Legacy VTK file of the C-alpha trace (Angstrom):
# vtk DataFile Version 3.0
C-alpha trace
ASCII
DATASET POLYDATA
POINTS 162 float
0.000 0.000 0.000
1.329 3.435 -0.916
0.920 6.396 1.277
-0.119 9.629 -0.150
2.536 12.315 0.582
1.733 15.974 0.695
3.983 18.214 -1.307
6.478 20.188 0.787
6.044 23.926 0.703
8.914 25.789 -0.969
10.351 26.456 -4.347
10.211 23.904 -7.015
13.393 23.369 -9.060
11.367 23.491 -12.229
9.340 26.637 -11.607
11.401 28.870 -9.301
14.984 28.722 -10.606
15.982 32.244 -9.448
16.004 31.171 -5.828
18.569 28.449 -6.513
21.185 30.800 -8.078
24.401 31.582 -6.209
24.421 34.979 -4.489
26.202 37.843 -6.327
29.896 38.111 -5.367
30.856 41.581 -6.673
33.719 42.367 -9.025
36.374 39.787 -9.657
39.719 40.150 -7.832
41.402 41.192 -11.083
38.854 43.952 -11.654
39.279 45.146 -8.057
43.075 45.405 -8.459
42.701 47.277 -11.752
40.366 49.832 -10.163
42.728 50.321 -7.191
45.705 50.818 -9.508
43.825 53.413 -11.557
42.854 55.325 -8.412
46.440 55.343 -7.141
47.770 56.572 -10.475
45.070 59.235 -10.801
45.798 60.726 -7.380
49.572 60.736 -7.829
49.700 62.346 -11.254
48.971 65.858 -12.397
49.118 67.619 -15.704
51.646 70.162 -14.407
53.924 68.611 -11.787
55.127 71.104 -9.157
58.366 72.910 -9.915
60.920 72.498 -7.133
61.420 75.651 -5.099
65.040 76.636 -5.820
66.217 78.929 -3.047
69.143 80.051 -0.936
69.656 81.993 2.301
71.368 85.104 3.639
72.696 85.811 7.096
74.861 88.342 8.870
75.217 90.685 11.832
74.267 94.353 12.015
76.413 96.741 14.070
76.643 100.420 14.808
80.161 101.839 14.719
80.637 103.635 18.051
83.999 105.268 17.402
85.871 105.666 14.113
89.151 105.919 16.020
88.873 102.696 18.046
86.672 100.957 15.508
84.340 99.993 18.343
81.010 98.477 17.529
77.625 98.111 19.176
75.397 95.152 18.343
72.146 96.393 16.864
68.916 94.534 17.588
65.600 95.234 15.906
66.980 96.216 12.490
64.744 95.092 9.627
66.495 93.146 6.861
64.298 92.547 3.818
64.601 91.158 0.305
63.080 93.510 -2.287
60.111 92.295 -4.349
59.485 89.361 -1.967
57.775 88.863 1.380
61.035 87.659 2.969
62.363 89.684 5.902
63.789 89.312 9.399
64.556 91.423 12.446
68.006 91.236 13.990
68.117 89.593 17.403
69.807 90.954 20.535
73.201 89.965 19.061
72.504 91.837 15.822
72.198 88.506 13.977
69.681 87.738 11.239
69.020 84.944 8.787
66.509 84.751 5.942
65.805 81.431 4.229
63.966 80.424 1.042
65.084 83.423 -1.020
64.760 82.919 -4.795
68.171 82.351 -6.406
69.793 85.037 -8.529
70.702 88.671 -7.947
68.619 90.238 -5.161
68.383 93.660 -3.540
68.614 93.630 0.258
67.417 96.553 2.392
68.535 97.089 5.994
66.627 99.695 7.986
66.033 100.896 11.529
64.516 104.103 12.832
67.237 106.670 13.509
69.672 105.080 11.030
70.453 105.560 7.367
68.771 102.814 5.309
71.244 100.547 3.534
70.333 99.224 0.103
72.570 96.409 -1.105
72.102 95.666 -4.785
73.171 92.598 -6.757
73.524 90.280 -3.766
74.034 86.803 -5.246
71.732 84.134 -3.845
73.026 80.662 -4.736
70.922 77.506 -4.672
71.166 75.665 -1.357
73.865 78.001 0.019
73.992 80.695 2.691
75.234 84.054 1.438
77.067 85.862 4.229
76.540 89.601 4.079
79.764 91.417 4.905
82.782 89.852 6.557
82.911 87.050 9.085
83.881 89.170 12.086
86.852 91.241 13.259
89.395 88.730 11.944
88.375 89.373 8.342
87.269 92.953 8.857
83.839 94.476 8.687
82.224 95.983 5.676
81.304 99.596 6.306
79.094 101.474 3.906
79.524 105.236 3.877
76.217 106.835 3.073
75.297 110.459 3.208
73.887 111.290 6.599
70.551 113.101 6.522
70.079 116.442 8.230
68.184 114.618 10.998
71.429 113.094 12.358
70.769 109.534 11.220
73.604 107.135 12.049
75.460 104.820 9.713
75.179 101.044 9.991
77.954 98.508 9.853
77.325 94.893 9.016
79.555 91.940 8.823
LINES 1 163
162 0 1 2 3 4 5 6 7 8 9 10 11 12 13 14 15 16 17 18 19 20 21 22 23 24 25 26 27 28 29 30 31 32 33 34 35 36 37 38 39 40 41 42 43 44 45 46 47 48 49 50 51 52 53 54 55 56 57 58 59 60 61 62 63 64 65 66 67 68 69 70 71 72 73 74 75 76 77 78 79 80 81 82 83 84 85 86 87 88 89 90 91 92 93 94 95 96 97 98 99 100 101 102 103 104 105 106 107 108 109 110 111 112 113 114 115 116 117 118 119 120 121 122 123 124 125 126 127 128 129 130 131 132 133 134 135 136 137 138 139 140 141 142 143 144 145 146 147 148 149 150 151 152 153 154 155 156 157 158 159 160 161
């Protein structure tokens, strides 16, 4: 004797084939790597790559000559040293020392000023790539560079730098 069996509820392999398909996996590993590589290349490249900033530096000390006879000097703090046609400048410290970095290479005009003193304008100062240009001498052993400028009627003083 055969028993009658009720059909089991659920999809039938003949009528509902979509439910037996494997789930979607996404892009293949090769496609994923290709997309990653393209993104890396796109972010690292530009039409106009940046031009390296080719610069040099200047440094020195600013002094006031106190006596032409003894060649005495006084360190001068607070003098403004600036590079013309740029935003580069520095104030001398308590020892009269200054340094300005990242100056475009080539011939530059340097201005040294302080209230009560004659302004010095140094033209054709050579700025060399990656080097420090020392304005004036290197101290008393090599002598100081003194610039004689006309003194104004308001008794401005001359500056010495080395």
